[in-house]
C-alpha positions, 0 to 999 in steps of 0.5 A: 665063253659062257654067258649067264642067263636071265629073264627077259622082261617079257618072260617075267611078265609071262610067268607073272601072268601064268601064275595069276592065271592058275591063281584064278582057276584054283581059288574058286576050287579051293573056296568051293572046297572050303564050303563044303567042308563047312556044310558037312561040319554044319550037318554034323552039328545038326545030326547031334543037335537034333538027337539031343532034342529027340533024347530030351522029348524021349525023357520028358514024356515025349514033350519037346522042349518047354522052359520053366515058368517064369521064363529065365531066358530073354528069347524062348525056347527057339534059342535056349532049347540048347539049355535043356538039350545040351546035356545030351550032347555031353555038354554042361555049365551055364550058358556060354560062348565058344560051344563049337557044336552050336556054332556053324562053320560058315557063320558070317556077319549079315547086313542086319545081324551080328554073329549069333554065336556071340551073342547071349540074347540067342544062348551063343547059338547058330541054331534055331529050334521051330517055336511052332512045336515048343511043348509039343509031343513029338508023337503029335507030328503028323509029317515028321519027314516034313516038319522042321525040328532045328535049322540054322539061324538063318533059315528062321530069319531068311538068308543063307550062310552058305550061299549069301546074296547081296540083294535082299529086303528088310522084313519084320521080325513079327508080323505086328511090325515091331522095330526088329528088321532083318535082311531077307531073301527068298529061297535062302539055302539052309541045313534043315533038320526034320522031326525024324532025325534026317537032314536036308539042304533046302530052300527056305520061302520068304514072303518078303514081309516077315521072317521065315519061320512064322509061316509054312511056305507056298505049295512046292517047298520041301519042309513046313514049320508046323507039326499038324 
């Protein structure tokens, strides 16, 4: 007489435990692969955006993005450089949400900032043009391999979408302590494009007082904001 076999409770619990163990081992691997893919996509965005800014300068007497006066946009060249340069990347039309080239796939909401890609105030744009270079001649930059041209929004403020941290401080948007606070921490990792065209994944210095793009870092960092 054949007896029908069935899982005992102990066997069933063992199978569940094995599945849970495999899932615990696989999820970090899959999460890491997704994070790397997002970073690669962000690098590709920055390469195209950086090239567009350089082409804009070449077509405008070597001058980097400078908005007409009176400024038609609320946040200056740091974000609305997109409107001056996007045609070089094959984009057109008025400011709008959804241009994938200007959206970092790793974008997340921070404790004090929303999603830049959904906000007109930054031109629906996850990337930041160095305000230190506004209207400067490209050829006047003395250390193009070290000088930031365009970075992720988070590189300006002082945190990271690629490797966020829960421990942060609130820093001022400007040195005169205007009431615009951002979460920030030192050594936030960001993808950064430079005036010579190359991209690097680097740590951004923050002094714990104001946002990171307002000052050059202390010695030991692989970038500078100022072109002089």
